[in-house]
C-alpha positions, -999 to +999 in steps of 0.1 A: -203+905-466-190+924-436-154+911-440-152+920-477-132+953-475-106+941-451-102+907-468-099+924-502-073+948-490-052+921-475-057+896-503-048+921-529-014+926-512-009+888-510-017+883-547+005+912-558+036+893-545+027+860-563+028+848-599-005+852-619-033+828-611-065+818-630-089+819-600-086+831-564-108+833-534-104+845-498-122+824-472-122+815-436-118+837-405-109+869-422-140+867-444-167+852-422-186+878-403-187+861-369-149+858-368-143+894-381-166+908-355-154+887-326-117+891-331-098+919-315-069+914-339-069+906-376-078+869-381-056+849-404-064+852-441-069+821-461-065+823-498-071+795-524-055+799-558-061+778-589-035+778-617-032+761-651+001+744-643+010+740-606+046+728-613+054+758-635+037+781-610+057+767-580+089+770-600+083+807-606+071+813-570+101+795-555+124+819-572+103+849-562+093+839-527+116+811-515+109+819-478+072+809-483+082+773-487+095+750-460+131+739-464+122+703-474+099+717-501+126+739-515+149+708-515+125+686-535+116+715-558+084+724-576+078+689-590+083+673-556+060+699-540+032+692-565+037+654-562+033+655-524+002+676-527-014+650-551+000+618-537-005+625-500-030+654-499-060+664-520-040+682-547-034+716-530-001+727-516-004+753-488+022+778-478+012+785-442+020+807-412+031+836-433+029+873-424+023+904-445+042+936-441+019+946-413+024+914-394-010+899-402-010+862-407-021+844-439-017+812-458-024+803-494-031+771-511-023+763-548-041+737-569-045+731-606-077+746-620-088+713-635-084+695-602-105+722-584-132+721-611-133+683-607-138+686-569-166+712-573-184+690-599-179+655-584-171+662-547-141+639-552-126+653-520-152+678-509-123+700-500-123+730-524-161+724-529-166+726-491-147+758-487-169+773-515-201+762-498-196+790-474-194+827-479-161+837-496-147+866-516-138+860-553-106+879-560-098+866-595-124+848-616-121+819-640-151+810-662-145+773-656-145+778-618-176+800-618-195+774-639-183+746-616-194+767-585-229+769-598-230+731-599-214+729-564-241+753-550-269+731-565-253+700-551-250+715-516-287+726-517-298+691-527-277+674-500-288+698-473-325+692-483-320+655-481-306+658-446-334+681-434-370+672-423-401+683-441-403+716-422-373+737-411-361+772-407-336+792-429-310+790-401-314+752-400-309+751-438-277+772-434-265+749-406-270+719-429-250+736-457-221+745-434-221+711-417-215+693-451-178+700-452-172+697-414-190+665-405-162+639-404-134+664-403-106+649-382-098+683-367-131+680-347-124+644-339-091+654-322-105+686-307-083+707-329-111+729-341-136+753-325-165+731-312-190+759-320-176+767-354-206+754-374-231+774-353-210+805-354-206+804-392-242+797-397-257+823-374-231+849-382-235+848-419-272+844-427-274+873-452-242+863-469-252+827-472-287+836-484-273+856-513-252+826-523-282+802-525-314+821-530-313+821-568-306+783-569-335+776-545-358+799-565-350+784-599-339+748-594-361+739-564-391+762-569-415+732-573-402+713-542-392+739-516-415+767-502-393+794-488-408+817-462-406+853-469-407+862-432-374+862-413-374+832-390-404+817-407-409+780-415-397+766-448-413+734-462-402+709-487-418+680-507-405+648-492-424+624-515-406+594-528-403+607-563-387+640-551-365+620-528-354+598-557-347+629-578-326+646-551-305+614-546-300+610-584-288+646-586-261+643-560-224+645-571-208+615-587-185+607-557-214+607-533-235+585-555-205+561-559-205+553-522-242+549-517-257+514-516-279+509-547-302+487-527-308+514-502-315+541-527-331+525-557-341+490-547-364+473-522-361+500-495-373+528-517-402+506-529-410+498-493-410+535-485-433+542-514-459+517-501-456+529-465-453+566-474-422+570-451-398+584-476-381+609-454-355+587-437-347+562-464-315+577-478-307+603-452-284+582-431-267+568-461-261+602-476-248+616-443-225+586-438-211+589-474-204+627-471-189+622-437-166+595-451-154+617-480-146+646-456-129+622-431-106+608-458-098+642-474-092+660-441-069+631-430-049+632-463-046+670-462-034+669-426-006+645-434+003+666-465+005+696-443+028+679-418+051+669-447+052+702-464+054+727-434+085+734-414+083+716-380+083+748-359+055+763-380+035+731-378+039+729-341+029+765-336-002+761-359-014+729-342-009+745-308-029+776-317-057+753-330-058+734-298-058+766-277-087+780-298-106+747-296-101+745-258-114+781-254-145+773-274-152+743-252-143+756-218-136+793-219-168+809-232 
C-alpha cells in the first residue's frame, strides 16, 4: 500500500503516547493511496484501537493525556465517556482534531475488542466492519480481530456479489465493496463528505483491495465466480437461484434480521425459480437493509461525536468537511 510507510511512522508515534491496546489499525486519508497522492500536505491520520476494558483504558489515558479529551468528557470521567459511546454512539469514543509533534492532524477511536468483533461478525453497526472493508494498515494484531476480519471479508464479498450483475469488472466489484459502508451515510445526505469519495477510493486502491480479497474469492467463491486474469477483463458469476439463496443465507446476522423472509425464501424466490429471473429478487432488499444499518449507525456516531467533542473542535471539523465536500462537487 502506497501510504504504508508514512502511516506507520505517524501511527507508531501516536500509539507510543497511549496505553497498550489489543488491536490497532490505521485507515482513512493517510492510508488510502488516492488521498496520499492527491494531498499536498499530510492527510489526517485515523486510528482505531480495540481494548479489553474501555473504562480502565480511558482512566489510564485520561491521566496520561487529559488534553486529548473534551472538557465535558473529563468531567464525566472514564465511565461516562464509555457510557456515551455505547448509549448514543456505536461503542467507540473518538478523540479528534489532535496534532502530533510535527503538527500533523490525527484522531483515534477506542472500542472494546468484544464489541468490535461483534460488529465484524454480525454487522451490528457496519461501522468497524465497514472501515475494515477497505485497505488499512494493521499496527497491533489480535487473534480474535484477525479471525473476525476473515468473516468480515467473506461477508463483504457475498454482499457485493449479490448487488452486482452476472458480468462485471474488477473495478465494479471494488466499487461495490467500498459502497457497502457509505451507502446511507448521513454525511453524504447532508453534503458533508466528498461526493466522489467512493470512486476515488475504488480507482485509487485497486491493487491494495485486490490483495485483501483475492484469497477469499479464490477459495470461498471458486465455484461461483470466474475472475478474469487480464487487467480490465470481464468477471462472471453464477446468478442461479440456488447460488442466490446460498449468498443470502450467508450474509451477516444483522443483515438477515432485516430482510423480509417472504422476499428471500418464500413465494418470490419460487417465482424466480420458475421464471429463471433470480438476479433481482433480493438485490433491492439487501441494498435497502445495508443502507439502513449504515444510516442508523452513522447518525448515532454523529450525535456521539457532537456530545464528546469540544464545541470549537466540532465546528472546525464540520466546517472542514463541508469545504472538502463543496470542492469535490464544484471545484474540480
